[in-house]
C-alpha positions as a Markdown table, in Angstrom:
| # | Residue | x | y | z |
|---|---|---|---|---|
| 1 | Met | 131.5 | 23.9 | 29.1 |
| 2 | Ala | 128.0 | 25.3 | 29.1 |
| 3 | Ala | 125.6 | 24.1 | 26.5 |
| 4 | Glu | 123.9 | 26.7 | 24.3 |
| 5 | Ile | 120.2 | 26.4 | 24.4 |
| 6 | Ile | 118.6 | 28.5 | 21.7 |
| 7 | Val | 115.0 | 28.5 | 20.5 |
| 8 | Gly | 114.1 | 30.6 | 17.4 |
| 9 | Gly | 117.4 | 32.3 | 17.4 |
| 10 | Arg | 117.1 | 33.5 | 21.1 |
| 11 | Asp | 118.8 | 32.3 | 24.2 |
| 12 | Thr | 116.1 | 30.7 | 26.4 |
| 13 | Gly | 117.8 | 31.7 | 29.6 |
| 14 | Ala | 118.8 | 28.2 | 30.4 |
| 15 | Ala | 122.2 | 28.7 | 28.7 |
| 16 | His | 122.8 | 31.8 | 30.9 |
| 17 | Lys | 121.9 | 29.8 | 34.0 |
| 18 | Leu | 124.3 | 27.0 | 32.9 |
| 19 | Arg | 127.1 | 29.5 | 32.4 |
| 20 | Glu | 126.5 | 30.9 | 35.9 |
| 21 | Glu | 126.6 | 27.5 | 37.4 |
| 22 | Glu | 129.8 | 26.6 | 35.5 |
| 23 | Ala | 131.5 | 29.8 | 36.7 |
| 24 | Asn | 130.5 | 29.0 | 40.3 |
| 25 | Leu | 131.9 | 25.5 | 40.0 |
| 26 | Gln | 135.2 | 26.8 | 38.6 |
| 27 | Glu | 135.4 | 29.4 | 41.4 |
| 28 | Ala | 134.6 | 26.7 | 44.0 |
| 29 | Arg | 137.2 | 24.4 | 42.5 |
| 30 | Gly | 139.8 | 27.2 | 42.8 |
| 31 | Lys | 138.9 | 27.9 | 46.4 |
| 32 | Leu | 139.2 | 24.2 | 47.3 |
| 33 | His | 142.5 | 23.9 | 45.5 |
| 34 | Asp | 143.8 | 26.9 | 47.5 |
| 35 | Leu | 142.5 | 25.3 | 50.7 |
| 36 | Met | 144.4 | 22.0 | 49.9 |
| 37 | Cys | 147.6 | 24.0 | 49.3 |
| 38 | Leu | 147.5 | 25.8 | 52.7 |
| 39 | Pro | 150.6 | 25.0 | 54.8 |
| 40 | Lys | 150.0 | 22.7 | 57.8 |
| 41 | Asp | 150.6 | 25.6 | 60.2 |
| 42 | Ala | 148.1 | 27.9 | 58.5 |
| 43 | Asp | 145.5 | 29.8 | 60.5 |
| 44 | Leu | 142.4 | 27.6 | 60.8 |
| 45 | Glu | 140.1 | 30.6 | 60.5 |
| 46 | Ile | 141.4 | 31.2 | 56.9 |
| 47 | Ala | 140.7 | 27.5 | 56.1 |
| 48 | Arg | 137.2 | 27.7 | 57.5 |
| 49 | Gln | 136.4 | 30.8 | 55.6 |
| 50 | Trp | 137.7 | 29.4 | 52.3 |
| 51 | Ala | 135.8 | 26.2 | 52.9 |
| 52 | Lys | 132.6 | 28.1 | 53.6 |
| 53 | Glu | 133.0 | 30.2 | 50.5 |
| 54 | Ala | 133.5 | 27.1 | 48.4 |
| 55 | Tyr | 130.5 | 25.4 | 50.0 |
| 56 | Asp | 128.3 | 28.5 | 49.4 |
| 57 | Leu | 129.2 | 28.5 | 45.7 |
| 58 | Leu | 128.2 | 24.8 | 45.4 |
| 59 | Ser | 124.9 | 25.3 | 47.3 |
């Protein structure tokens, strides 16, 4: 959960950045979960793409 960072009643921008990072982590977590659930005979290209997308979100 993102922390709210407010100074003088205004969002400093840090809270917004934390919310973006939290959303990216949740999306990456979902992609990694999907990757783990692929059947053993799944197309490796799909697995590579999902892994790359998760990696990009975490970078």
